[in-house]
C-alpha positions, 0 to 999 in steps of 0.5 A, spaced: 464 490 539 464 498 537 459 502 535 460 509 532 453 514 532 453 520 529 460 522 530 462 529 528 469 532 529 473 538 527 480 540 527 482 547 526 475 548 523 475 543 518 470 537 519 473 530 518 467 527 520 460 529 520 454 525 523 458 519 521 456 512 524 458 505 523 457 498 527 463 493 527 461 486 530 464 482 535 470 478 532 470 481 525 476 483 521 475 490 518 480 494 514 479 501 514 480 505 507 480 512 505 484 517 502 490 520 506 489 525 510 481 524 511 481 522 518 483 515 519 488 515 524 484 521 528 478 516 529 483 511 532 485 516 537 478 518 538 476 510 539 482 510 544 480 516 548 486 520 546 481 525 543 474 528 545 469 528 539 465 534 538 458 530 537 456 523 537 458 517 541 463 512 540 461 506 544 465 499 546 464 493 550 465 496 557 469 489 558 473 490 552 481 491 552 483 496 546 490 496 544 494 499 538 501 499 537 505 504 541 507 510 539 514 510 542 518 504 540 522 501 546 530 503 546 532 501 553 537 495 556 531 490 556 531 484 551 526 484 545 523 478 548 522 481 555 519 487 552 514 483 548 512 479 555 511 485 559 506 487 554 501 482 558 500 486 564 496 481 568 501 476 567 507 481 569 503 483 575 502 476 577 509 474 576 511 480 580 506 478 586 508 471 586 515 473 588 513 477 594 506 474 596 506 470 603 499 468 604 498 461 602 491 462 599 493 468 595 499 464 592 494 459 590 490 464 587 496 467 583 498 460 580 491 458 578 490 464 574 497 464 571 495 457 569 488 459 566 492 465 562 497 460 559 502 463 562 507 457 562 507 458 554 507 465 554 515 465 552 514 460 547 508 464 544 512 471 544 518 468 541 514 465 535 511 472 534 518 475 534 520 470 529 514 471 524 516 478 524 524 477 523 527 476 529 532 470 530 533 467 537 540 472 538 536 478 536 530 476 541 535 476 547 539 482 545 537 489 548 532 493 544 537 499 544 541 496 539 535 496 534 534 501 528 528 505 529 524 500 524 526 494 528 524 497 534 517 498 531 517 491 529 518 490 537 512 494 538 507 491 533 510 484 536 508 486 543 501 488 542 500 482 538 502 478 544 497 482 549 491 480 544 487 485 546 479 484 544 479 490 539 486 490 536 487 497 532 493 497 527 495 503 523 499 501 517 502 495 520 506 493 514 510 500 513 516 497 517 515 490 515 519 486 509 515 481 504 516 475 508 514 479 515 507 481 511 506 474 509 506 472 516 502 478 519 497 476 514 496 469 516 496 471 523 491 476 523 486 472 519 486 467 525 486 472 530 481 470 535 478 477 537 476 483 533 481 487 528 480 494 526 486 495 521 488 502 517 492 499 511 493 501 503 496 494 502 491 490 497 493 483 498 493 484 506 486 487 505 484 481 501 487 475 505 486 478 512 480 481 513 472 480 512 469 487 512 471 494 510 470 500 513 470 506 507 471 513 510 469 518 504 466 525 504 466 525 512 462 519 512 463 511 514 460 506 510 461 498 512 462 493 507 462 485 508 467 482 504 475 483 502 477 489 499 476 486 492 469 485 494 468 492 497 471 495 490 466 491 486 460 493 490 462 500 491 462 500 483 456 497 482 453 502 487 455 508 484 453 506 477 446 504 480 446 511 484 448 515 478 443 511 473 437 513 478 440 520 478 440 521 471 433 518 470 430 522 476 433 528 472 430 526 466 423 526 469 424 532 472 426 535 465 420 532 462 415 535 467 418 542 467 417 542 460 410 541 461 410 546 466 413 551 462 409 550 456 402 550 459 403 554 466 400 561 463 394 557 460 388 557 464 385 550 462 392 547 463 393 551 470 391 545 475 395 540 471 401 545 471 401 546 478 400 538 480 407 537 476 410 543 480 408 539 486 411 532 483 418 536 481 418 538 488 417 531 491 422 528 486 429 528 489 435 526 485 440 522 489 447 526 489 452 524 484 457 518 487 464 519 484 471 517 486 475 522 490 481 525 485 487 521 485 493 525 483 497 522 477 504 521 477 508 522 471 516 521 471 520 524 466 523 519 460 530 518 459 533 523 456 539 519 452 539 513 449 540 507 454 546 503 454 546 495 453 547 493 458 546 498 463 550 495 469 554 489 470 557 486 476 562 481 476 564 478 483 562 484 486 563 485 494 560 491 498 559 494 505 560 500 509 568 501 511 571 495 513 564 491 514 562 487 508 555 486 507 554 483 500 559 478 497 560 475 490 554 479 486 554 477 479 548 480 475 546 484 469 541 490 468 538 491 461 534 497 459 528 494 459 529 491 466 523 490 471 526 487 477 523 486 484 528 485 489 526 481 495 529 478 501 528 478 509 530 485 512 537 486 514 540 481 508 542 487 504 537 490 499 538 497 501 545 496 501 545 493 494 540 499 492 546 504 495 551 500 491 547 501 484 546 508 486 553 510 487 552 512 495 557 506 497 563 503 493 564 496 490 570 493 495 572 488 490 570 485 484 568 489 477 562 493 476 561 497 470 556 502 469 554 505 462 556 512 460 551 518 461 547 513 465 543 517 470 540 513 476 534 516 481 534 513 488 528 513 492 529 511 499 525 513 506 531 516 509 532 521 503 526 524 505 531 528 510 534 531 503 528 535 503 529 542 506 523 543 511 522 550 511 522 551 503 516 550 499 515 545 493 515 551 489 522 553 492 525 546 491 523 546 483 525 553 482 533 551 484 532 546 478 529 551 474 532 557 475 531 560 468 524 558 467 517 562 469 513 560 475 507 557 470 512 552 468 515 551 475 508 550 477 506 545 471 512 541 473 509 540 480 502 539 478 506 533 474 508 530 481 501 530 483 501 536 488 495 541 488 496 548 487 495 550 495 500 545 497 505 548 492 506 553 497 506 549 503 513 548 507 515 541 506 515 540 513 507 541 513 506 536 507 503 529 509 508 523 508 504 522 501 506 529 499 513 529 501 514 522 497 511 525 491 515 531 491 522 527 492 520 522 487 519 528 482 525 531 484 530 525 483 527 523 477 527 531 474 532 530 469 530 523 466 534 518 469 535 511 465 534 507 471 529 508 477 531 505 484 525 505 489 526 502 496 519 502 499 516 507 495 508 506 497 509 506 505 505 513 505 501 512 499 493 511 499 491 505 494 489 510 489 496 513 489 499 506 489 495 505 482 497 511 480 504 510 481 503 503 477 501 506 471 506 511 471 512 506 472 508 502 466 509 508 462 516 509 464 521 507 458 527 506 463 529 500 467 526 499 474 528 496 480 523 496 486 524 494 493 517 493 496 512 489 501 507 491 496 505 485 492 500 489 488 506 493 486 511 488 484 506 484 480 503 490 476 510 492 474 516 487 475 517 481 471 523 478 474 525 477 482 532 478 485 533 476 492 538 478 497 540 472 501 546 468 504 550 475 503 549 476 496 544 478 491 542 472 485 536 472 480 530 467 483 528 462 478 520 463 480 514 467 480 512 471 486 506 466 487 511 461 488 516 465 492 510 466 497 508 459 498 516 457 499 516 463 505 510 460 508 511 453 507 518 454 510 515 457 517 511 451 518 513 446 523 518 441 520 518 433 520 523 428 520 525 421 517 521 419 510 518 426 510 525 429 508 525 425 502 517 427 500 519 434 501 525 433 496 521 430 491 515 435 492 520 440 490 523 437 484 516 436 482 514 443 483 520 446 479 518 441 473 511 444 474 514 451 474 518 450 468 512 447 464 507 453 466 513 458 465 511 460 458 504 460 459 505 465 465 510 469 461 505 470 455 499 472 461 505 477 464 506 480 457 498 481 455 498 484 462 503 489 460 500 491 454 494 492 456 497 497 461 500 501 456 494 501 451 490 504 457 495 509 458 495 511 451 487 511 451 487 515 457 492 520 454 488 521 448 481 522 452 485 527 456 486 531 449 479 530 447 477 533 453 480 539 452 476 544 448 481 547 444 482 541 440 475 542 437 477 549 435 484 547 431 485 543 425 479 538 423 485 533 421 488 533 428 481 531 431 480 525 426 487 523 428 485 522 435 479 519 434 482 514 429 488 513 434 483 512 440 479 507 436 485 503 434 488 502 441 481 500 444 480 495 439 487 492 440 486 493 448 479 489 447 483 483 443 489 483 448 483 482 454 480 477 450 487 473 449 489 475 456 482 471 459 483 465 454 490 465 457 488 465 464 483 460 463 488 456 460 493 457 466 487 456 471 485 449 468 493 447 468 494 448 475 488 444 477 490 438 473 
């Protein structure tokens, strides 16, 4: 389907691709991964012919239709359904021609072709895609101009899915979707009849919807069979084998070089020495393979003792002006809260976040917030609060007016910004860098509660992992709104849902919730099936209650492992500092003992986790 051969492309003198090659087979579902800013979106532009390569070729089957999500989201008087239907250019042209054609033979040909392409089912197919992406019937029949930017991008996604190109190019398609929409897209792509090439940093999507991975690293493209977990394991093994081979070759060279150095001046050994020189020249150790650097996140810990409870809501309603969005919210947040807020977009998740952050008031009911509780609220629209003409250093200077520049740069380094980016204007930073800066600024004073609304949209996979580590190290409460299941599962232990005009706690885990979403979108039956479903739900509820203690123990073990790994990493950072070896020996001994203690505890916890996981797996099979 797609062949990239010896591709070279430069932008502003910087090489994004250097003799890069890859072949994507016909019908493959391929995830495209790599660090932000390495050129993934650029490759899509090259494939579509929007850019010209500096060297090499990109070949696509001549008859293949290539399409990606439109850059300009529709915003006119056409209805949502009409916009999606118009994406099938052939059907649209044939329908228009059928209105004006007068030649009976041509009219016959038109209707034959319309039958061949299943034109009579087009509206039902388009409506099904839109429903999967969150559009109920009334929204499908409404004009696109009434939609927000995020919902219009969903229309653009629905349009390209409906048109079913032979090569479907998707660039971070879940960025505008909620968890429910992401789960639908996952199933849709897994059964898509043609080739998919998708840029994504969503681990779960890459594990469920693709059967191959293309990795962009060091300006090269590498094809791996299997999903993301398989790619990660395969690459890890390749790195270990490569680096062991490199060490072995370097040891061999060093051994030969010792002989040369020792005997090159002796006439009796000159020939042997010269032979070994030639052997050294032939030995070429492979280049060391290593992970590209992923800057960590470090959040300031709460500066004051956190109140218990932190926040209580009793019968609270909220909204905008006279329009009530959420009603009768009764809930409580404690200092150790780790909550994921789920629910279909448009059901009030962001509204609830704004209520907790104090951006909108409670219209009725009682809402109490603990004294001195500082709340940090991250949302995509807050990117506008960054001053585009100011550098990150200038942003931090406003918060640290009396500190010296070294301390200001140190704080920026904790946010994950490199030295060169500290002096770059905010408008020229990447989306991921702006997200890092904003998160660092809003948590500057050490908040007791962090509210993160889709924090991973602009982060690559390694940066998402760094965010998970930072959140697990953070000692305050966390509320996350995200479609990233890996982030939710790795950091949260409680689910709340925005549904039916209110917020309530869900008495189930993420796996159960995902199953309920996918089953609710399957065709419904009638009659006896209703009783079967009712019984099935009761059995499922009983099963969840039975397994809940075991799952809670597994979650506790995972949380403990994460925190122990963080402690070990802290010690390793200190041990890597040469200064520690020049100080008091007691300090070095203490660090060594702490590392040994944490490592032993980690090993014991891992064994416990493995035993519990095996027990859960056996229980679920029973």
